[in-house]
Phi, psi and omega in degrees: 000128181232155173249128182276142189236134173246145178281187184299329181271358180092006178276144184288141173244182178291143179292159179233176179278160179300330180295312180295319179298319180296319178294320177297318179294321181294321180280354180081015180272356180210160175225157182285126179261317182214142181270332181225110348291151188296119183229136177243154177241127181287145178256357179243157178285143179222174175286158183259029181291129179224143174272159177293130178242123179253122180253146179229148180226130176252110183280148178209172181278334181240333180225154175242128175255130182229139176211151176229136183236133175228126180048045175080002180242141178283119181255347178204137171208143182205156174231119186249133177272130179271145178300135179246001187256011184294317181296318179296319179295322179294321178294321178295320179297319178295323178297315178297320180296317180293325179291327175295322182290328184281347178291151179272083178242144184275347187259355179228114180274145178294141181235150175201163179055034177229030181269095182294330182295327182281349180260001181292152183290301185263041184282139172251142177292155183301325180291319178290320179298322177297320179292318178296317179297326177296319178295315181293324179296318179294321178297314179297323180295315180297320179290342179278341181246347180227145177278077185288129178263329178209156180242144172234120183246127178263123178240151178224140177270146181211163179272000000 
């Protein structure tokens, strides 16, 4: 169990044990920044010494596994569930759009073949974009609480 530490400027430092965090909070040298995972922010200046932290991410279609290791000890690990309902939500949205078009209204003309987004070169579908954004969000979160020096990403090809 570790308590994550941010310096006075909000940059991540090495995590500490709950005992040290409790003493820092008691002396007024730190304040609680986040409760889950428990993160404290120092109110005094400190040295910027950091050990190398290697973070790893195992990508998957339904879950993302993330872990960070410093000096042979696991300092962070998480398993994140990726949204699986994006495609269903897009179909529901299209159904609502089509029902609006089929109504006899004088102020909205039916439109088709004008979807610029579907003609873009490097376009990602919304379901794939959601999965990519989930991976990037988890990477940014880990980097916000730990001084990560390098990343190792495990990828697998599938049909």
